[in-house]
C-alpha positions as CSV (number, residue, x, y, z in Angstrom):
1,M,-23.3,-68.5,-1.8
2,T,-20.8,-71.3,-2.5
3,K,-17.8,-71.0,-0.5
4,T,-14.1,-72.5,-0.5
5,E,-13.4,-74.5,3.6
6,Q,-10.5,-75.3,4.9
7,F,-8.8,-76.0,8.3
8,A,-6.2,-73.3,9.5
9,R,-4.8,-73.3,13.3
10,V,-5.2,-70.0,15.1
11,T,-1.9,-67.8,15.6
12,E,-3.8,-64.6,17.4
13,T,-6.9,-63.3,18.6
14,N,-7.9,-59.8,18.6
15,G,-11.1,-58.7,19.6
16,T,-13.8,-60.1,17.1
17,S,-11.0,-60.9,14.5
18,A,-8.2,-63.7,14.8
19,T,-5.4,-65.2,12.2
20,V,-5.1,-68.2,10.7
21,E,-2.7,-70.3,9.5
22,A,-3.3,-73.2,7.4
23,S,-0.6,-75.3,5.3
24,R,-0.9,-75.6,1.8
25,S,-2.2,-79.4,2.0
26,T,-5.2,-78.4,4.2
27,M,-5.6,-75.3,1.7
28,C,-6.0,-77.2,-1.0
29,D,-8.5,-79.9,1.2
30,G,-11.5,-76.9,0.1
31,C,-10.6,-77.1,-3.4
32,E,-13.1,-78.9,-5.4
33,S,-10.4,-79.8,-8.4
34,R,-7.9,-81.6,-5.9
35,D,-6.0,-82.9,-9.9
36,C,-2.7,-81.1,-9.0
37,G,-1.7,-82.5,-6.0
38,G,-1.1,-79.1,-3.8
39,A,1.6,-78.2,-6.8
40,C,-1.1,-75.4,-8.5
41,A,0.3,-71.8,-9.0
42,V,-2.7,-70.1,-7.1
43,G,-1.2,-72.9,-4.0
44,D,2.4,-71.1,-4.5
45,L,1.5,-68.0,-4.9
46,F,-0.9,-67.1,-1.9
47,S,0.8,-69.8,0.5
48,H,3.8,-67.9,1.2
49,G,5.5,-71.5,1.0
50,R,4.3,-73.9,3.0
51,V,1.6,-72.1,4.9
52,M,-0.7,-69.0,4.1
53,R,-1.7,-66.5,6.7
54,T,-5.0,-64.5,7.3
55,R,-7.3,-62.7,9.1
56,A,-10.7,-64.6,9.7
57,N,-13.4,-63.1,11.7
58,N,-13.9,-65.2,14.5
59,S,-18.0,-65.0,15.7
60,V,-17.3,-68.4,17.3
61,G,-14.7,-67.4,19.5
62,A,-11.8,-69.9,19.2
63,K,-8.7,-69.0,20.9
64,V,-5.0,-69.2,20.3
65,G,-4.3,-73.1,19.6
66,D,-7.5,-74.3,18.1
67,L,-7.7,-75.9,14.7
68,V,-10.7,-74.1,12.9
69,E,-13.1,-74.6,9.7
70,V,-12.7,-71.2,7.7
71,S,-14.8,-70.1,5.1
72,T,-14.0,-67.9,2.2
73,P,-17.0,-66.8,-0.8
74,T,-16.0,-68.5,-3.4
75,G,-16.3,-65.1,-5.6
76,T,-13.6,-63.1,-3.4
77,V,-11.5,-66.7,-4.5
78,L,-11.9,-66.1,-8.1
79,S,-11.7,-62.4,-8.4
80,R,-8.1,-62.5,-6.4
81,A,-7.7,-65.0,-9.2
82,F,-8.7,-63.1,-11.8
83,L,-6.6,-60.0,-10.7
84,V,-3.3,-62.5,-10.5
85,F,-3.4,-64.5,-13.4
86,I,-5.9,-63.5,-15.9
87,L,-5.3,-58.8,-15.1
88,P,-1.9,-59.1,-16.2
89,L,-2.3,-61.2,-19.4
90,I,-4.6,-58.8,-20.6
91,L,-2.4,-55.5,-19.6
92,A,0.5,-57.7,-21.3
93,L,-0.9,-59.0,-25.0
94,G,-3.1,-55.3,-25.2
95,A,0.1,-53.6,-25.0
96,Y,2.2,-55.8,-26.5
97,Y,-0.7,-56.2,-29.7
98,T,-1.7,-51.8,-29.5
99,V,2.2,-50.7,-30.0
100,M,3.3,-54.1,-32.3
101,S,0.2,-52.5,-34.7
102,L,1.0,-48.9,-34.4
103,S,4.2,-48.7,-34.2
104,G,5.5,-52.1,-36.1
105,S,8.3,-52.3,-33.6
106,G,9.1,-55.8,-31.7
107,T,11.6,-53.7,-29.3
108,A,8.4,-51.3,-28.7
109,A,6.2,-54.1,-28.7
110,L,8.1,-56.1,-25.7
111,I,8.3,-53.8,-23.8
112,S,5.0,-52.5,-23.6
113,A,4.3,-55.7,-22.6
114,A,6.7,-55.5,-19.8
115,A,4.9,-52.1,-18.5
116,G,1.5,-53.7,-18.8
117,L,3.3,-56.4,-16.4
118,A,4.6,-54.0,-14.2
119,V,0.7,-51.6,-14.3
120,A,-0.7,-55.1,-13.7
121,A,1.7,-55.9,-10.7
122,A,1.3,-52.3,-8.9
123,V,-2.7,-52.7,-9.0
124,V,-2.2,-56.0,-7.0
125,L,-0.1,-54.3,-4.5
126,I,-3.0,-51.8,-4.2
127,V,-6.1,-54.0,-3.9
128,E,-3.8,-56.0,-0.9
129,R,-3.3,-53.3,0.8
130,T,-6.8,-52.0,0.7
131,V,-8.0,-56.2,1.4
132,R,-6.0,-55.9,4.2
133,R,-7.6,-52.6,5.7
134,R,-10.7,-53.7,5.6
135,R,-12.5,-56.2,7.2
136,P,-12.1,-59.8,6.9
137,E,-13.5,-61.7,4.1
138,V,-13.0,-64.9,5.6
139,S,-15.0,-65.9,8.5
140,I,-14.3,-69.0,11.2
141,V,-17.2,-71.6,10.6
142,R,-16.9,-73.6,13.7
143,I,-14.1,-74.7,16.4
144,V,-12.4,-78.6,15.3
145,R,-10.7,-78.8,18.1
146,E,-9.7,-76.9,20.6
147,A,-6.0,-76.3,22.2
148,E,-5.4,-78.5,24.9
149,E,-4.1,-75.4,27.1
150,N,-8.0,-74.4,26.0
151,K,-9.3,-77.0,27.2
152,A,-7.5,-76.8,30.7
153,E,-8.3,-73.2,30.8
154,D,-12.1,-74.0,30.7
155,G,-12.2,-76.7,33.2
156,E,-10.7,-74.6,36.3
157,G,-13.5,-72.5,36.4
158,G,-16.0,-75.4,36.4
159,D,-17.5,-77.7,38.2
160,G,-14.5,-80.3,37.0
């Protein structure tokens, strides 16, 4: 299975999961199509400015402050992109052409297209809330660099 990989910093840990933050530039490092220079709509939409925050499976035992490599199945990324970009387009155009062909009214067709966009937005919000309740689909695959304070803590109990 193909995966999208990027680097992130651990900001919080909770049992077997962790909260990680990735800047848009490192988020784009995992993208196979880097032609946009970090200015693509996906980066803008999902990064909430310059930083993207998400929960991740932490099977490697990363600690707060560690720089980690995270991986997301490509299917997850593509399904989210479909949900955010394609579904609203299908619903808006479908509503527009259906109402236009039935009533012939351009105004009613535009209103129905707006309603289609509103339905798509509601679907996105419902799916987002449902996904947040489930286990994380992002996984920390390795610790790239431990935080300095974590190295000091690990060194205190060791041989020296």
